[in-house]
SEKE-299698 format. One record per atom (N, C-alpha, C, O): residue in three letters; x, y, z. Coordinates in pm, whole numbers, plus 32768, in hexadecimal, padded with zeros to 4 digits. Layout:
BEGIN
ALAXYZ;...
END
This chain:
BEGIN
MET4BE94DF2BF1B;MET4BAE4E0ABE9C;MET4B184DE0BE93;MET4AF64D6FBEB8;LYS4AC14E36BE64;LYS4A3B4E1DBE5C;LYS4A164E06BDCC;LYS4A2C4E5DBD77;PRO49D74D87BDAB;PRO49A14D7ABD2F;PRO49224DBDBD15;PRO48BB4D90BD47;GLN49224E2BBCC6;GLN48AB4E7ABCB0;GLN486C4E5EBC2D;GLN48B34E4FBBCA;LEU47E94E57BC26;LEU479A4E53BBA3;LEU479C4ECFBB6C;LEU47644F2EBBA3;LEU47E04EDCBAF5;LEU47DF4F54BAAA;LEU47824F5DBA2F;LEU47684EFDB9E7;LYS47514FDCBA1B;LYS46FE4FF2B9B2;LYS47475025B945;LYS477F5091B957;ILE47544FE8B8CD;ILE479A5011B861;ILE47395045B7EC;ILE46E04FFDB7BE;SER475150BBB7C5;SER46FE50FAB75F;SER474050FFB6DB;SER47AE5136B6D0;ASN470050C4B66E;ASN473F50D7B5EE;ASN4723515CB5AC;ASN46BA5197B5C7;PRO4776518DB55A;PRO475D51FFB513;PRO46DE51F5B4C2;PRO46B9518BB491;LEU46A15260B4B7;LEU461D526AB469;LEU461E522FB3D9;LEU45C251EFB3A6;ASP4692524FB3A1;ASP46A65229B315;ASP46E751AAB2F4;ASP4705518DB281;TYR46FF5153B368;TYR473F50D2B350;TYR47035069B3A7;TYR46CE5086B412;SER470C4FE7B375;SER46CE4F75B3B5;SER472C4F3EB418;SER47024EDEB458;PHE47A74F6BB433;PHE47FB4F37B48E;PHE48564FB2B4BB;PHE4859501BB47B;ASN489C4F9DB528;ASN48F55007B569;ASN49884FE7B54C;ASN49B64F77B561;LEU49D0504BB51B;LEU4A5D503EB4F7;LEU4AA550B7B522;LEU4A855123B4F0;PHE4B0550B0B57B;PHE4B465123B59F;PHE4BDA510AB5BF;PHE4BFF5098B5DC;ASP4C2E5171B5B9;ASP4CBC5171B5E1;ASP4CBA51ABB666;ASP4CA35223B674;GLN4CD25159B6D2;GLN4CD95186B74C;GLN4D6B519EB77C;GLN4DC8514DB773;GLU4D70521CB7B3;GLU4DFC5251B7DF;GLU4DEA52A2B863;GLU4D9252F6B872;ALA4E465280B8BF;ALA4E5552C3B936;ALA4ED552ACB97E;ALA4F215257B950;ASP4EF752EEB9ED;ASP4F6A52C7BA35;ASP4F7B523BBA61;ASP4FE95204BA5F;TYR4F0851FDBA8B;TYR4EED5175BAA4;TYR4E595159BA8D;TYR4E0A51B4BA75;PHE4E3350D0BA95;PHE4DB550B3BA6B;PHE4D6250BFBAF8;PHE4D835084BB5F;PRO4CFC510DBAEC;PRO4CAB5135BB6B;PRO4C3C50E3BB89;PRO4C0650E1BBF7;THR4C11508FBB13;THR4B925037BB2F;THR4B9F4FE4BB96;THR4C054FA0BB9C;PRO4B334FD8BC05;PRO4B404F77BC68;PRO4B264EE5BC3C;PRO4B0B4ED3BBC6;TRP4B294E7FBC8C;TRP4B0F4DFBBC77;TRP4A724DFCBC50;TRP4A1F4E28BCA0;HIS4A504DC9BBD3;HIS49C54DD4BBA1;HIS499E4D6ABB3F;HIS49EE4D15BB18;TYR49254D72BB19;TYR48FA4D16BABC;TYR486C4D55BA75;TYR48254DA7BAAE;HIS48524D26B9FD;HIS47E64D63B9C2;HIS47AF4CFDB956;HIS47EC4C95B940;PRO47404D1AB918;PRO47094CADB8B5;PRO47534CA8B832;PRO475A4C45B7E9;GLU47894D1FB81E;GLU47D14D18B796;GLU48584CC7B791;GLU48A04CBEB7F4;VAL48734C92B71F;VAL48F24C4AB706;VAL494F4CBAB6F8;VAL49284D23B6C6;GLU49D54CAAB726;GLU4A3F4D14B723;GLU4AB74CD1B6E0;GLU4ADE4C62B701;ILE4AED4D19B681;ILE4B774CF4B655;ILE4BD44D6FB67A;ILE4BB54DE5B667;VAL4C434D44B6AF;VAL4CAD4D9CB6DB;VAL4D304D84B68D;VAL4D634D14B692;PHE4D634DDDB64C;PHE4DEB4DDCB60B;PHE4E3E4E44B651;PHE4E214EBCB649;MET4EA44E16B695;MET4EFE4E6FB6E0;MET4F604EB0B682;MET4FB04E6CB642;LEU4F5C4F3AB678;LEU4FB84F8DB62E;LEU50304FC1B67E;LEU509C4FD6B647;GLU501C4FD4B6FE;GLU50815016B748;GLU50734FFBB7E5;GLU50035000B817;SER50DA4FE0B82D;SER50CE4FBDB8BB;SER50D44F35B8E0;SER50B04EDCB893;LYS51024F1FB95B;LYS51104E93B995;LYS50C54E8CBA1F;LYS50A34EF2BA5C;GLY50AE4E0BBA4B;GLY50664DFABAC3;GLY50324D66BACE;GLY50684D05BA97;GLU4FC64D62BB1A;GLU4F884CDABB2F;GLU4EF64CF3BB13;GLU4EBC4D5DBB2C;LYS4EBC4C81BADB;LYS4E334C80BAB0;LYS4DEE4C18BAFF;LYS4E214BA8BB09;TYR4D764C37BB3E;TYR4D344BD4BB8A;TYR4CB04BB3BB38;TYR4C594C0ABB2A;ILE4CA34B42BB08;ILE4C2F4B14BAB6;ILE4BFC4A96BAF9;ILE4C424A31BAF8;GLY4B834A95BB34;GLY4B4A4A26BB6C;GLY4BAA4A03BBE2;GLY4BCE4A56BC36;SER4BD1497EBBDF;SER4C274958BC57;SER4CBB4960BC25;SER4D124931BC6E;SER4CDA4995BBB3;SER4D674999BB7A;SER4DA84A24BBA5;SER4D694A8DBBB6;VAL4E2A4A16BBB4;VAL4E7D4A8CBBC4;VAL4EFD4A7BBB71;VAL4F594A30BB94;THR4EFF4AC4BB04;THR4F794AC8BA9D;THR4FAE4B56BA7B;THR4F6C4BBBBA93;ASP501D4B57BA48;ASP505D4BD1BA22;ASP50264C06B9A1;ASP4FFA4BB8B94D;PHE50264C89B990;PHE500E4CC3B8FD;PHE50814D26B8EC;PHE50BF4D58B94A;GLU50984D3DB867;GLU50F34D8FB83C;GLU50D34DB7B7B5;GLU50714D7DB786;PRO51114E14B764;PRO50EA4E32B6DC;PRO50E74DBEB689;PRO51434D6DB686;GLY506E4DB4B63A;GLY505C4D43B5DE;GLY4FFE4CD1B61D;GLY4FDA4C6FB5DA;ASP4FDF4CE3B694;ASP4F814C81B6D2;ASP4EFA4C90B6A0;ASP4EC94D00B690;LEU4EB54C1AB682;LEU4E354C23B646;LEU4DDD4BB4B68E;LEU4E004B3EB695;VAL4D654BE7B6C2;VAL4D0E4B84B6F9;VAL4C7D4BA7B6DC;VAL4C5B4C18B6B9;MET4C2A4B41B6EA;MET4B924B54B6D8;MET4B594B23B758;MET4B704AB3B786;ILE4B104B7BB78C;ILE4ACD4B71B80D;ILE4A3B4B5AB7FF;ILE49F94BB3B7C9;GLY4A024AEDB828;GLY49644AD5B807;GLY490A4B25B862;GLY492F4B73B8BB;SER488D4B06B83E;SER48234B5CB883;SER481D4B2AB91A;SER481D4AB3B93A;TYR48194B95B974;TYR481C4B8BBA01;TYR489C4B49BA3E;TYR489E4B28BAB4;LEU48F94B3AB9F6;LEU49744B08BA32;LEU49BC4B7CBA85;LEU49DD4BE0BA46;PRO49D44B76BB03;PRO4A184BD9BB4B;PRO4AA84BEDBB20;PRO4AF54B8FBB0D;HIS4AC94C71BB10;HIS4B5A4C7CBADF;HIS4B8B4D09BB18;HIS4B3C4D5FBB3F;TYR4C0F4D18BB1A;TYR4C4C4D8DBB50;TYR4CDC4DA3BB22;TYR4D264D42BB31;TYR4D104E0FBAEE;TYR4D964E2ABAC2;TYR4DCE4E78BB24;TYR4D984EE3BB41;LYS4E444E4EBB65;LYS4E8C4E9BBBC3;LYS4F1B4EACBB98;LYS4F644E4ABB8D;ASN4F464F2BBB7F;ASN4FCB4F51BB4E;ASN50364F36BBC1;ASN50174F2DBC38;ASN50AF4F2CBB91;ASN51154F1EBBF4;ASN51224FA0BC56;ASN50FC500FBC32;SER51514F8ABCBB;SER514F4FF5BD26;SER51835073BCEE;SER514450D9BD0A;ASN51ED507EBCA2;ASN522F50F7BC75;ASN51D6514FBC1C;ASN51F251C5BC08;TYR516D5114BBE9;TYR5106515EBB98;TYR50B851BEBBF2;TYR50885226BBC6;TYR50AE5196BC77;TYR505451EFBCD2;TYR50B4525BBD1A;TYR508252A1BD72;GLU51295268BCFD;GLU517F52D3BD29;GLU5161534FBCF7;GLU513C534FBC82;THR516753C4BD37;THR515D543EBCFA;THR51C1546ABC9C;THR52395464BCB6;ASP518F5499BC28;ASP51F354C9BBC9;ASP524D544DBB8D;ASP52BE5461BB62;SER521753DABB8D;SER526A536BBB5D;SER528F536BBAC4;SER52ED532BBA95;GLY523753BEBA7C;GLY525053C2B9ED;GLY521E534FB9A4;GLY5227534FB92A;LEU51E552E4B9E6;LEU51C05263B9A9;LEU5129527BB976;LEU50DE52CFB9A8;ARG510A5228B910;ARG507D5232B8DC;ARG50465196B8D7;ARG50895133B8BB;ALA4FC75199B8F7;ALA4F7E511CB8E4;ALA4F195126B873;ALA4EC0517BB87C;ARG4F2050D4B808;ARG4EDC50EFB78B;ARG4EB6506EB752;ARG4F0C5017B742;SER4E34505AB72F;SER4E044FE1B6F4;SER4D944FFFB699;SER4D4E5063B6AB;LEU4D7E4FA7B630;LEU4D114FA9B5CF;LEU4CAC4F4DB60B;LEU4CCD4ED9B626;VAL4C294F7AB625;VAL4BC34F25B66A;VAL4B494F2BB60C;VAL4B264F96B5D9;ILE4B0A4EB8B5F6;ILE4A974EA2B5B1;ILE4A2F4E5BB60E;ILE4A454DF5B64E;HIS49B94EA4B60B;HIS494B4E67B652;HIS48CD4E43B5F6;HIS48A14E9EB5B0;PHE48944DC9B5F3;PHE48194DB0B5A6;PHE47D34D43B5DC;PHE480A4CDEB60A;ASN47544D59B5D7;ASN46E34CF3B5FF;ASN46F44C75B5A4;ASN471E4C85B531;GLU46D64C00B5CF;GLU46E14B8CB581;GLU46844B90B50F;GLU469C4B4EB4AA;ASP46094BE6B51C;ASP45A94BE7B4BF;ASP45AD4C6EB474;ASP45474CA0B445;PHE46254CA5B46A;PHE462F4D37B42F;PHE46084D41B39E;PHE45E34DACB36E;MET46114CCEB356;MET45EA4CC8B2CC;MET45544C92B2BE;MET45274C71B250;GLY45104C8BB32A;GLY447D4C4EB329;GLY447B4BD1B36C;GLY44DE4B88B36D;LYS44104BB6B3A4;LYS44004B3CB3F2;LYS44104ABCB3B0;LYS442C4A5AB3F6;ASP44004AADB326;ASP44054A38B2DF;ASP44834A2DB294;ASP44A149C0B263;PHE44D34A9BB287;PHE454B4AA3B236;PHE45B34A3CB26C;PHE45EE49F0B21F;ILE45C84A39B2F1;ILE462549E2B329;ILE460B4951B31E;ILE46664900B32C;ASN458D492EB306;ASN455A48A0B30C;ASN4564485AB279;ASN454647E5B264;THR459148B2B21A;THR4599487EB186;THR46084821B17F;THR46644830B1CF;SER460C47C2B12B;SER4667475CB11B;SER46FB4792B0F7;SER47634758B118;GLU46F44801B0B6;GLU47774849B08F;GLU47C34879B10B;GLU483E487FB10E;ASN476E489CB176;ASN47AB48C5B1F9;ASN47C94868B254;ASN47E04891B2C6;PHE47D047E1B23B;PHE47EA477FB299;PHE485D478FB2EC;PHE4853477BB365;LEU48D247B4B2B2;LEU495247C1B2F8;LEU4955483EB34A;LEU4995483FB3B3;VAL491548A5B321;VAL49084924B36C;VAL48B84908B3E3;VAL48DF4929B453;LYS484048C8B3CE;LYS47F548B6B44D;LYS483B4863B4B0;LYS4839487AB528;GLN487C47FBB475;GLN48C7479BB4DB;GLN493547EFB522;GLN494E47DAB599;MET4977484DB4DC;MET49D6489DB528;MET499B48F2B58B;MET49D24901B5F8;LEU49274931B56A;LEU48ED4986B5D3;LEU48C5493FB64F;LEU48CF4973B6BE;GLU489648C2B63B;GLU48744864B6B0;GLU48F8484AB701;GLU48FB484CB77C;ASN495D4833B6B6;ASN49EA4812B6F1;ASN4A1B4882B742;ASN4A5A4870B7AA;SER49FB4904B70E;SER4A2F4977B74D;SER49F64997B7D6;SER4A2349F5B817;ARG49934948B803;ARG496A495BB88F;ARG49CE491FB8EE;ARG49BF4926B968;ARG4A3348E3B8B6;ARG4AA648A6B904;ARG4B184902B8F3;ARG4B8348EAB92C;GLY4B084966B8AB;GLY4B8349C0B882;GLY4BDE497CB820;GLY4C034908B834;LEU4C0749C2B7B2;LEU4C5A4989B74B;LEU4CDD49DAB73A;LEU4CD54A4DB70D;GLN4D5149A7B759;GLN4DC949DDB73B;GLN4E0749B5B6C4;GLN4E2D4941B6B7;PHE4E1A4A18B65B;PHE4E5849EAB5DE;PHE4EE449D8B5D9;PHE4F274A16B62C;GLY4F1E498CB584;GLY4FAE497AB583;GLY4FF849F1B539;GLY4FBD4A41B4F0;ARG508449F3B555;ARG50C74A58B51F;ARG50D74A56B47A;ARG50DA4ABEB439;ASP50DF49E1B447;ASP50EA49CCB3B8;ASP506F49F4B36F;ASP50784A37B309;PHE4FF649CCB3A0;PHE4F7949F4B36D;PHE4F744A93B37C;PHE4F574AD2B317;ILE4F8A4AD0B3E4;ILE4F844B5DB3FD;ILE4FD04BB1B3A6;ILE4FA44C1BB379;GLU504A4B82B38D;GLU50AB4BCBB32E;GLU506F4BDBB2A2;GLU50784C44B262;GLY50324B71B278;GLY4FEA4B73B1ED;GLY4F744BC8B1EE;GLY4F484BEFB182;LEU4F3A4BE9B260;LEU4EBD4C37B26A;LEU4ED54CC1B289;LEU4E7D4D17B27A;ARG4F504CDBB2B5;ARG4F644D62B2E8;ARG4F4D4DD9B297;ARG4F294E40B2D1;GLU4F5D4DD9B21E;GLU4F4A4E46B1BC;GLU4EA74E51B1A5;GLU4E754EC0B197;GLU4E604DE5B1A3;GLU4DD14DE6B19B;GLU4D914E21B221;GLU4D2E4E6AB223;LEU4DD74DF8B28D;LEU4D974E3CB30D;LEU4DAC4EC9B314;LEU4D4F4F12B333;THR4E294EFAB2F6;THR4E3F4F7FB309;THR4E014FDEB2A8;THR4DEC5054B2C7;SER4DE34FADB232;SER4D9F4FF5B1CC;SER4D014FFCB1DD;SER4CBE504EB19D;LEU4CCD4FA9B231;LEU4C3D4F9CB237;LEU4BF85024B26C;LEU4B8D5051B244;ILE4C4A5059B2CA;ILE4C1050D9B2F9;ILE4C0A514DB29A;ILE4BC751B0B2B7;LYS4C525145B223;LYS4C5C51ACB1CB;LYS4BEB51A1B15D;LYS4BD751FDB10D;LEU4B9E5127B15C;LEU4B365119B106;LEU4ABD5151B143;LEU4AB15172B1B8;GLU4A585159B0D8;GLU49DE51A2B0FB;GLU4966514AB0B9;GLU497B50FEB05B;ASN48F3515CB0EE;ASN486F5128B0BE;ASN487F5091B085;ASN48BA503FB0CC;MET4854506EB019;MET485E4FDAAFEF;MET48E74F9CAFF8;MET48F74F27B01A;ASP494A4FEEAFD7;ASP49D24FBBAFD6;ASP49FB4F94B061;ASP4A424F30B072;ARG49D24FE0B0C6;ARG49EA4FB2B156;ARG49A24F3CB177;ARG49DC4EE9B1BD;LEU49274F24B150;LEU48E34EADB16E;LEU49144E36B12D;LEU49184DCEB16E;LEU493C4E39B0AC;LEU49804DD3B064;LEU4A074DB0B0A7;LEU4A324D3DB0AF;GLY4A484E21B0D9;GLY4AC74E04B118;GLY4AB64DB0B195;GLY4B074D59B1B1;LEU4A4B4DCAB1E1;LEU4A3B4D7BB259;LEU4A1B4CF8B232;LEU4A574C9AB267;LEU49BE4CE3B1D4;LEU49994C57B1AC;LEU4A134C07B16E;LEU4A1C4B8DB17D;SER4A644C48B132;SER4AE34C04B101;SER4B404BD3B173;SER4B7B4B68B174;LEU4B434C31B1D5;LEU4B944C18B24C;LEU4B5B4B93B29F;LEU4BA24B36B2C7;LEU4AD14B9EB2B0;LEU4A944B37B2F6;LEU4AA34AB2B2AC;LEU4ABB4A4AB2E9;ASN4A934AB6B225;ASN4AA94A40B1CD;ASN4B3D49F4B1DB;ASN4B51497BB1DA;LYS4B984A55B1E7;LYS4C254A26B1F6;LYS4C3E49F3B27C;LYS4C81498DB288;MET4C0C4A36B2E9;MET4C1449FEB369;MET4BD14985B381;MET4C014936B3D3;SER4B634969B341;SER4B1D48F3B34F;SER4B53487DB315;SER4B31480EB33F;LYS4BA8488BB2B2;LYS4BF1481EB270;LYS4C7447FBB2A9;LYS4CA6478FB288;THR4CAE4845B2F4;THR4D374827B329;THR4D2D47C1B39B;THR4CCC47C0B3E7;GLN4D8D4770B3A7;GLN4D974716B41B;GLN4E0B474DB472;GLN4E324706B4CF;ASP4E4247C2B45E;ASP4EB047FFB4AE;ASP4E734853B51B;ASP4E8048CDB518;PHE4E304816B57A;PHE4E014851B5E0;PHE4E0447F0B65B;PHE4E194778B64D;ASN4DEC482EB6DB;ASN4DE147DFB756;ASN4D664815B7A1;ASN4D48488CB798;PHE4D1E47BEB7EB;PHE4CC247E9B847;PHE4CFD482EB8C2;PHE4D664803B8F2;LEU4CC14890B8F4;LEU4CF348DAB968;LEU4CB948A3B9E2;LEU4D01489FBA46;THR4C414879B9E7;THR4C094844BA57;THR4BC347C4BA3F;THR4B9A47B7B9CC;SER4BAC4763BA90;SER4B9146E8BA7D;SER4AF746D9BA5C;SER4AD2467BBA17;ASP4AA04734BA8B;ASP4A0E471EBA78;ASP49D447A8BA66;ASP4A0A4808BA9D;PRO496747B7BA1D;PRO491D4836BA0E;PRO48CB4854BA92;PRO48B84801BAEC;ILE489D48D4BA90;ILE484E4905BB07;ILE47C74928BACE;ILE47C1496EBA69;TYR475848FABB09;TYR46D5491EBAE1;TYR46884973BB4B;TYR466B4947BBBA;LEU466B49E6BB23;LEU46204A3CBB73;LEU459F4A5CBB36;LEU459F4A8ABAC4;ASN452B4A47BB7A;ASN44AA4A5DBB3E;ASN445E4ADFBB50;ASN440D4B09BAFD;ASN447C4B1ABBBD;ASN443B4B9ABBF4;ASN44974BF8BC46;ASN45104BE3BC53;SER44584C59BC79;SER44AB4CAFBCCB;SER44CA4C7EBD4E;SER452E4CA4BD8B;VAL446A4C1DBD85;VAL448A4BDCBE02;VAL45024B89BDF7;VAL45584B8ABE4F;ASP450A4B3FBD87;ASP45804AE5BD69;ASP45FF4B46BD67;ASP46644B2CBDA8;SER45F24BAFBD1E;SER46684C0DBD16;SER46994C38BD96;SER47114C35BDB0;ASP463F4C62BDE8;ASP46694C8FBE69;ASP46A74C31BEC2;ASP47094C50BF05;ARG466E4BB6BEC5;ARG46A94B4CBF0C;ARG47344B22BEDC;ARG478E4B0EBF2D;ILE47444B15BE5C;ILE47BF4AE9BE27;ILE48274B4CBE3F;ILE489A4B2CBE5C;LYS47F94BD9BE33;LYS48494C4ABE42;LYS488C4C3EBEDB;LYS49054C4BBEF1;LYS48324C26BF35;LYS48684C1CBFCE;LYS48CA4BB6BFD9;LYS49334BCAC017;VAL48B04B48BFA0;VAL48FC4ACEBFAD;VAL49924AE8BF71;VAL49F94AE0BFB3;PHE49894B07BEEF;PHE4A0E4B2EBEA6;PHE4A5E4B9EBEF2;PHE4AD84B9BBEFC;GLU4A104BFFBF25;GLU4A624C6ABF6A;GLU4AA94C36BFE0;GLU4B1F4C4DBFFA;PHE4A504BE7C02C;PHE4A904BA9C0A5;PHE4B084B4FC08B;PHE4B6F4B5FC0CD;VAL4B004AF4C031;VAL4B614A9CC003;VAL4BDE4ADABFD9;VAL4C4E4AB9C000;MET4BC14B3EBF80;MET4C434B85BF4E;MET4C904BCCBFBF;MET4D0A4BD5BFBB;ALA4C4D4BFAC019;ALA4C874C4AC08D;ALA4CBB4BF6C0FA;ALA4D0B4C23C14C;ASN4C8A4B69C0FC;ASN4CAE4B24C169;ASN4CE34A94C147;ASN4CF34A45C1A4;PHE4CFC4A71C0D0;PHE4D2649E8C0AA;PHE4D9E49C1C0E9;PHE4DB64948C0EB;GLN4DF34A15C120;GLN4E7449ECC160;GLN4E5849BEC1F1;GLN4EB04986C232;LYS4DDF49D7C221;LYS4DC349B0C2AA;LYS4D5F4935C29F;LYS4D304914C232;GLU4D4148F5C315;GLU4CE24893C316;GLU4C5148C8C305;GLU4C284926C348;ILE4C0A488CC2AE;ILE4B7F48B2C28D;ILE4B1D4846C2AB;ILE4B2347DEC269;LYS4AC54855C306;LYS4A6547E9C327;LYS49E947FCC2D7;LYS49BE4868C2B1;LEU49B24780C2C0;LEU493A477FC26E;LEU48D047D1C2B0;LEU488B481DC26C;GLN48BF47C5C33B;GLN485D480BC37A;GLN485A48A2C36D;GLN47F448E7C364;GLU48DD48CEC36D;GLU48F7495EC359;GLU48C54989C2D2;GLU487249E3C2CB;ILE48F5494BC263;ILE48D2496BC1E9;ILE483B495EC1BC;ILE480A49A8C166;ALA47F448F7C200;ALA477148E9C1F3;ALA4717495DC22F;ALA46B1498AC1FA;GLY474F4983C2A9;GLY470949F8C2DD;GLY47164A72C29C;GLY46C64ACAC2B8;LEU47794A89C23E;LEU478A4B08C1F3;LEU47144B02C185;LEU46D94B66C15D;ALA46FB4A83C15B;ALA468A4A83C0ED;ALA46004A72C13B;ALA459D4A58C0F6;SER45F14A7EC1BB;SER457C4A69C205;SER453C49E5C1E1;SER44C649E1C1BF;MET4588497CC1E9;MET456248EFC1D0;MET4587489AC22B;MET45E948B9C26F;SER454A4827C242;SER458847BAC28E;SER45F74780C245;SER46084799C1CE;GLU464D472BC28F;GLU46C546F4C247;GLU469E4691C1DE;GLU46E4468BC178;SER46314640C1EC;SER460845E8C18C;SER45C44627C119;SER45D145F6C0A9;ALA457B4690C12F;ALA453A46DBC0C4;ALA459E4723C073;ALA45934728BFF9;PHE4600475CC0B3;PHE467147A1C073;PHE46BE4754C01A;PHE46E14780BFAC;SER46DF46D5C04A;SER473A466FC001;SER46E44644BF82;SER47204636BF17;ARG4662462FBF88;ARG460E4613BF0B;ARG4612468BBEA4;ARG462E467CBE2D;TYR45F34705BEE0;TYR45EC4777BE8F;TYR467A479DBE49;TYR467947CCBDD8;PHE46E5478BBE85;PHE476547ABBE53;PHE478D4750BDEC;PHE47C44779BD86;LYS477446D4BE03;LYS478D4662BD9B;LYS473E4670BD26;LYS476C4652BCB7;LYS46C0469FBD36;LYS466346AEBCBF;LYS46944722BC6D;LYS468B471CBBF3;ARG46C9478DBCA9;ARG46E5480EBC66;ARG477547FFBC24;ARG478D483BBBBB;THR47D247B2BC60;THR485A47B6BC3F;THR4887472FBC04;THR48F44726BBCB;ARG483546CABC10;ARG485F4642BBE7;ARG48C74609BC38;ARG490945AFBC04;LYS48E3462CBCB4;LYS494A4607BD0B;LYS49164612BD97;LYS48B34653BDB7;THR496A45C7BDEE;THR494745EFBE80;THR498B4663BEAE;THR49EB468CBE6D;PHE496546A0BF18;PHE499F471BBF50;PHE4A3746F5BF74;PHE4A954742BF5C;SER4A464679BFAD;SER4ACD464CBFD6;SER4B2F4645BF51;SER4BA2466FBF58;THR4AFF4615BEE7;THR4B434607BE6A;THR4B644697BE3E;THR4BD846B4BE21;PHE4B0A46E9BE3A;PHE4B224776BE08;PHE4B9247C1BE66;PHE4BEC4803BE34;LEU4B8447B1BEE6;LEU4BE747EBBF3D;LEU4C7347B7BF24;LEU4CD44803BF1F;THR4C7B4732BF13;THR4CFA46EEBEF4;THR4D36472CBE6D;THR4DAB4752BE64;GLU4CE04732BE0F;GLU4D1D4772BD93;GLU4D4B47F2BD99;GLU4DB44811BD61;ILE4CF94852BDE5;ILE4D3548DABE0B;ILE4DBD48D3BE3C;ILE4E15491DBE11;ARG4DD14871BE9D;ARG4E514866BEF4;ARG4EAD4836BE92;ARG4F1A4870BE8F;ILE4E9947D9BE42;ILE4EF84797BDE8;ILE4F244803BD78;ILE4F9A4803BD58;GLU4ED94851BD43;GLU4EF248B2BCE6;GLU4F524917BD2C;GLU4FBA493BBCF4;HIS4F30493FBD9C;HIS4F904997BDE3;HIS50214952BDF7;HIS508B4991BDF2;ALA501748D4BE0C;ALA50A0488BBE26;ALA50F04889BDA7;ALA516B488EBDA6;CYS509C4881BD33;CYS50E04874BCBA;CYS512A48FFBC98;CYS51974901BC60;LYS50E74970BCC0;LYS512449ECBCB7;LYS51AA49FEBCFE;LYS520E4A30BCCB;LEU519F49CABD81;LEU522049CBBDD3;LEU52874973BD9B;LEU52FB499CBD9B;LEU526C4900BD6A;LEU52C64897BD3F;LEU531048D3BCC8;LEU538A48C5BCC1;GLN52CF4915BC6C;GLN5304494DBBF4;GLN536E49B4BC0D;GLN53C549C7BBB9;LYS536849F9BC82;LYS53C74A66BC9B;LYS543C4A31BCEB;LYS549C4A7DBCF6;ASP544049C3BD21;ASP54AE497DBD69;ASP54EC49D5BDD2;ASP556649E1BDDC;LYS548C4A18BE27;LYS54B14A67BE90;LYS54974A21BF1B;LYS54BA4A54BF86;HIS545849ACBF10;HIS54374963BF96;HIS545548CEBF76;HIS5457489FBF04;SER546E4887BFEB;SER547947F4BFEC;SER53E047C3BFD8;SER537E480ABFEE;VAL53DD473ABFAB;VAL535F4701BFA0;VAL530C4700C023;VAL52924711C01E;SER534A46EEC090;SER530A46EFC10B;SER52D34782C12A;SER5265478FC15F;GLU531E47EBC109;GLU52E74870C119;GLU52744894C0BD;GLU521548DCC0DD;VAL52874857C044;VAL520C486ABFDE;VAL5195482FC016;VAL512A486DC00D;SER519B47B9C052;SER5131477CC091;SER50E947C9C0FC;SER506E47CFC0FC;TYR51324802C156;TYR50F9484CC1C4;TYR50C148D7C18B;TYR50594908C1B7;GLU510D4913C12A;GLU50EC4993C0F5;GLU5060497DC09E;GLU501C49DDC07A;SER503D48F7C082;SER4FCE48F7C02B;SER4F5448BCC078;SER4EED489BC03D;GLY4F6648B1C0FE;GLY4EF4488EC14F;GLY4EF347F9C16E;GLY4E8A47C9C198;PHE4F5147B6C15F;PHE4F55472CC184;PHE4FBA471EC1FF;PHE502B474EC200;ASN4F7B46D2C26C;ASN4FC446D0C2E4;ASN500F4640C2EE;ASN50394614C359;ASN501A4603C280;ASN50544578C288;ASN50994568C208;ASN5054456CC1A2;LEU51284554C1FF;LEU51704549C184;LEU514544CCC137;LEU513544D1C0BD;SER51334462C17A;SER510743E4C132;SER508143F0C0EE;SER507143BBC080;ASN50204434C12B;ASN4F9F4455C0F6;ASN4FB444ACC074;ASN4F7B4493C00A;PHE5004450CC086;PHE501E456CC01C;PHE50524529BFA8;PHE50274549BF39;ASN50B044C8BFB5;ASN50EF447BBF3F;ASN50854431BF04;ASN50784435BE8A;ARG502D43E5BF54;ARG4FCC4394BF1E;ARG4F5743E3BEC9;ARG4F2B43BCBE5D;GLN4F314451BF09;GLN4EC844A6BECF;GLN4F0244D9BE4B;GLN4EBC44DDBDE5;PHE4F884501BE4E;PHE4FC64546BDD7;PHE4FC644E4BD67;PHE4F974504BCF9;LYS4FF44475BD7A;LYS4FFF4406BD12;LYS4F7B43DABCE1;LYS4F6D43B4BC6D;SER4F1543DFBD37;SER4E9443C2BD0B;SER4E554424BCB3;SER4E084400BC59;VAL4E7444A4BCCB;VAL4E404518BC6C;VAL4EA14529BBEF;VAL4E6D4530BB80;LYS4F1B452FBBFB;LYS4F784548BB92;LYS4FBB44D0BB54;LYS500F44DDBAFB;LYS4F97445DBB82;LYS4FD043DCBB4D;LYS506F43D4BB4D;LYS50AC438CBAFE;THR50A8441FBBA6;THR51344418BBBC;THR5153444ABC49;THR50FF4480BC91;THR51D84433BC6D;THR51FA446ABCF5;THR522744F5BCEE;THR524B4529BC85;PRO52244537BD68;PRO524745C4BD6D;PRO52D745D7BD33;PRO52EE4633BCE5;LEU53314585BD57;LEU53C34592BD2D;LEU53C14581BC8F;LEU53FB45D3BC48;SER53804519BC5B;SER5388450DBBC1;SER53394589BB78;SER535845B2BB08;TYR52D445BABBC3;TYR529A4634BB84;TYR52F846B0BB89;TYR52FD4701BB2D;ARG533B46B7BBF0;ARG53A64728BBF3;ARG540F4717BB8B;ARG54364778BB4B;SER543E469FBB78;SER54A44689BB18;SER548846B6BA8C;SER54E546D2BA41;ARG53FF46BEBA61;ARG53D646E2B9E1;ARG53F14776B9CA;ARG53FF47A6B959;PHE53F747BABA3A;PHE540B4852BA2D;PHE5499487FBA4A;PHE54C448EDBA28;LEU54DF4825BA8A;LEU55704853BAB1;LEU55D54804BA73;LEU5647480DBAA0;ALA55B847AFBA06;ALA561C476CB9BD;ALA567447C1B96F;ALA56CE478FB92B;
END
């Protein structure tokens, strides 16, 4: 999966982009863009990759993805079968943080919205109870036009900024300053997502970025607020969580399938990241 920098064009008569996306499956590759993105899932199931997180999605799922945060929606395998009859459909909103003007977001009235947009750089997963209360407003937004549509978005952002019914999807935001940054991070993410189940050496990954090991370590921590080792561990732990939820593998098998070659190290790292043991985590989903 290649994280690609996408260019998103707003309709000429609107300050933000809103569309009902429908296809046999979601075709967009792993990507990122300067616009904030809201995704409300209307139809289909699968896994979503946002930053270092890997979580399921199904109808009713609602997330906010911040500026330059890599993400990718992958439908379940049966959606890719010929003549499956299945459809992937979502309501998607794209907007720049300053879509109402450069000074608007900095007004005191918008403090909570500004804070939410900053938090969205870590990805925001909203809770089911909150989503249910917002469902009608979300689905009716696309039917509105002109000022009504703008006011509808502002109302939506206002309510989303006030709720505490959300979780962060990734531990730290990612900061990309230019096209060189984008290309380097793209190569690193691409390689990690394709190879996290194997041993990855710092020398190897630094070479992809055309940097020395020490320079890459400083660069990566500055851009992601974490060491490369921590980032790789988080990717592996998130993959392990997916396997544990499905109860198809033993903890030992989950460990090796997630790129850990030592069970005790897996247990230690899992508890450090998730604040619980793999078995306790599994019991939450299989009780």
